[in-house]
N, C-alpha and C positions, 0 to 999 in steps of 0.2 A: 796638639800632637796626638796622632793615632797610634795606639799600641796594639799589636797583634796578640790576642790572648793565646796562652799555651798552657794546657793542662797535661799533667803526667799520668799516663796510663800504665798498668802493669806490663812489663816487657814480655815478649814472646817466650824468652828462655824460662821465665818463671811459670808461665802457662804450660810449657812442655814438661817442666819438672813436676808440676802437679799432676799432669796426665800420666807421667811415668810412675809416680808414687801410687796413684789410683790403680793402675794396671798391676803393680806389684802386690798391692793388698788384695786385689781380686784373685791373683794367682795363689796367694796364701789361703784364701777362702776355698779355692778349688782343691788345693793340697790338703787342707784340713778335712774336707769332705771325703777325699780319697782315704785318709787315715781312719775316718769313722767307718767307712765301708770295709777296710781291711780289719779293723778291730771287731766289727760285727761278724766278719767271716771267721775270725779266730774264736769268737764266742760260740758260733755254731759248731765249729770243729770240737771245741772243748766240751760242749753239751753232748755231742755225739759220743766222744770218748768217755764221758761220765756215765752215759746210759749203758755203753758196752761194759764199763768197769762194774757198774751195779749189777748187771746181768751175770757177770762172771762171779761176783761175790756170792750172789744167791745160789748159783749152781755149785760152787765149791763148798759152800756151807752145807748143802745137802750131801755132797760126796763125803765130806769129813764126818758128818753125823753117821753116815752109813759105813764109815771105815774104808771107803774106796779111795780116799786121797789123804795125804798127810796134812797136818795143820799148817805147815810152812807155805803150802800152795795157797791156802785161804788167806794167810797173812799177806802174801805178795799181792793177791787180788784186792785186798782192802787198801794196801798202800797205793795201788794204781788208782783206786776210786778217790782216795784223798788227794792225790796229785791232780786228778781231773777236776775235782771241785775247786782246787787252788787255781788251776788254769782258767776256770769259768770266772772266778772272782777277778783275776788279773785282766781277762778280756773285757769284763764289764767296766773295770776301772779305766782301761784303755779307751773304751767307747765314750765314757764320761769326759775323759781328758780331751779326746778328739772333738767331741761336741762343744766343749768349752772353747777350744781353739777356733772352731767354726763361728761361734757367737762373737768371739773377740775380733776375728777378721771381718765379720759382717759389720760390727760396730765401727771398725776402722774405715770400711768402705762408706758407711753412712756419714761418718764424720768428714771424710774427704769430699763427698758429694755436697754436704752442707757448706764446707769451706769454699768449694768451687762456686756454689750458688751465691755465697756471700761476695765472692770476688766479682762475679758477673753483675750482682746488684750494685757494687761499688763502681764498676765500669759504667753501667747505665747512669748512675747518679753523676759521675764525672762528665759524661757526654751531655747530660742535661744541663749541667753548669756551663759547659763549653758553649752550648747553643744559646743559653741565656746571655752569656758574655758577648757572643757575636751579635745577638739582637741589640743588646745595649750599645755595642760599639757602632752598629749601623745607625742607630738613632743619634749617636753623638758625632757622626761624620756627615759631611756634605759632599755628595758625589754627583757630578753632572752626568747625564746620560749621553753626552757627546763631547768631543774635543772643541774647545772654543777659547774665547778671551773674556776677561772680566770687564764688563761695561759699567757696572755700578757696584760700589762697595760701601754698604751702610752699616757696617759692624766693625768693631775694633777688638783687639786681643783682650781677653778677659771678660767680654760682655756675653750675655746669655740671651737666647731667644727660644720661643716655642712656636710650633705651627699655629696654635690657637691665638697667640698674641699677634701674629702676622695677619691671619685671616680676619680677625676682628677689626683691623684697621684699614682693610682694603676698601676702596671706593673712591668716588670723585673722578677727577681727570687722570690722564696718563701719569703725570708727575706724582699725583697723590697715591697712585697704585705702587709706584716704584719706591717711594720713600720708606715704607715699613719693611720692605723686603731686604734681608741681610746682604744678599749678593745676587747680582744678575749677570749671567754668563750667556753670551751670544755666539752663534756660529756665523762668522763673516762671509762664508761661502753660500749661505742659505737665507737670504733676506726675504721677508714678506712685506708687502705694502697693503695697508688697509685703507680702502676708499669708501666714501659715502656718495651715492649717486641719487639724482632726483628720480622720482617714480617713473617719469616718461623715459629717461635715459636708461635707467637700470633694467627696464623690461627687456631690452635687447641684449643684455650682457649674459653670456653663457661661459661655462667652463671650457678651457682650451683656447680661448680667443687671445690673439697676440696683443701685447701692451708695451708702450714706451713710458719711461719714467724720466722726468727732468727735474732739476733742482729748482725749487721755488725762488730761492735767492738769486740764482743765475738768471732766471726769467725776469726778475724785478730790475736787474741792471742791464738788460738787453737794450739794444739801440731802439729808439722810438720809431725809426723808419721801418723796423722789422715787424712784420705781422705776427700775431700770436702763434699761428701754425708754424711759420718759419722759425720763430724763436724756440718753439718746442722741439722742432726737428734738430736745430743747430745745437741745442743744449741737452738733448737726450743723453742721459748718462748710463742708462741700463735698459735692458730688454727682458721681457718675461712673458708669462701668460696667466690668464685668470684660472684659478683652480677651485674657487669656492664662491658661491653667490647665495646670500641669505634669501630664502623665499618670502620672508616676512618683511614688512615695512616698519621701521623704527617708529614707535608712537610719538617720540618727542620731536625729532627732526624730520619726520615723514620722508625718510630716505631709505634706500636699499644698500645694504652693506655688501661689499665684495672684497675678496682678497686676491692679490696678485703675487705669484711666486716668481722671483727674479731668477735669471739663469745662474747656474753655479759659478760661472767665471766672473760674475759681477763683483767689482771691488771699488766702484766709484761712488757709492752711496754710504751714508753713515746711519748707524742706529739712532732712531728718534728724529731724523731729519724730515722736514716738511717738503713734500714733492708734489708735482702735478703729473697726472697720468693721462694717457691717450689709449683708448681700447678700440681695436678694430672689430666692430660688431657685425659688419657686413662686407662682402667683397664680390666684385664682378670684373673679371679680366677681359671681357669681350667688348665693352662699350667704349665710347670716345671720352677722353678726359682732357681737361684744360687746367692751367694753373688757377689756383683759387682767386688771385687778384685779377684774372681776366673777366670775371663775372661782375657786372654792375647791376644795381637795382634802381629802377625808376618807377615810382608809384607802386612799390612792392612787387614789381614784375622783373624777373631776371632777364638780362640781355648780355649778348657777347658781340663785340665789334670784330667783324671778319674783314681782313684786308683783301679787296678784290683786285682786279687788274688795274694797272696804271695808278696805283697808290690811293685808291678811293676805298673808304670803309663802308661796310654795310652793317647796319644795326639789326641784329637778329634776336628775336625772342626765343628762348631756349627752355627746355624742360629739364629740370635738375634731377639728378639721381643721388648716388651716395656721395657724401662729402668726406673726403679723406683728410689726412693731416696736411697735405700740401697741394692736393689736386681735387678737382670737382668733376664728377661724372656727368656727362651730358647725354641724356637719352634721345633728345630730338632738337634739331636746329643747327647743329654743327656736324660736319663730316670729317672723317679722318683725313689729315693732310692740310686742312684749312689753316691759314695763318691768322692768328688772333692777336689783338692788341692787349698788352699786359701793363702798360704805363700810360697815364694821361688820358684814359678813356672817359673820365668824368667830364672832360671839356669837349668831347666829340659829339657830333650829331650824325645822323644818317647821311651818307654821301660826302662827308668831309674828306679832304685830301690829307694824307699822312705820309711821312717819310719813314721807311723801314730802316732801322739801324741794327747793327750786330755788335756783339761783344759788349764793351763798356761805353760805347758811344751813346749820347743823349739826343 
């Protein structure tokens, strides 16, 4: 059972609330700095008033000593000086208080930032755990890169496997490769056929060439009167084309490996089935062709019996071209439109009389 991991992250509302609190504390810092500036301004005013009051005390002391001013005027100036000194002390206390508020607000800002950094660190840690969980889940899940069907199932519920244990057991024949694999999934619309060709045959195989595929079991049960090419044509179950040819020759079998990709509409073959293939390695649409069974060989020389006028056959030596799946190309010896013998020609000689039959007549 696959479980989708889910980790809880801090909600956006909490993040917004922390940002709001940080902004409020920063506003408090700005306000405290403004109070410091105001207190400093009051201190400057108090210092100016004290200076003026001290000047008046000195002046009125001189006037009182000279008898030009009464003592009460001097006393009033001294009271003003005392009040100015008191205002200076009050302003200095206000500055210290405002500075303490600034320091307190700055400490709150620093604490809020550290808290935000801690939250961000916890988010990064949670995301790292989420990533680790996803990686672990991917390693615990088997996911095919395509939609298909299960062809082989070699594992049961509760059993374990590792890629190392599978790769260490691979080898041998095709069945030996399949047995250690827990599950084999195939795409029935995209079959590939792997063939081994002799060195002489494989040299002419190229990518893009047309191919026919027939069931080996169907060919084994074909009528004995049917030639190999006719049986292959009649039992062809799929068409495709060559898409890969190994340029090297296998050291063991001395064969060239080729792969045929069947048409996507193919549904008449089965995975693992043994088949026979025919590959069109050459094509010529301009030359004359005759049925394969029209060619007879005598002393390894190919001949064709052509029906002349009045039912007399003429044995003609021919030059063969491309051998197809059901027809033989004739480069020289037969012209287009000639009537050739396709049955019983092994009993014929040049100049023998024959009877031309049509349809199913013998």
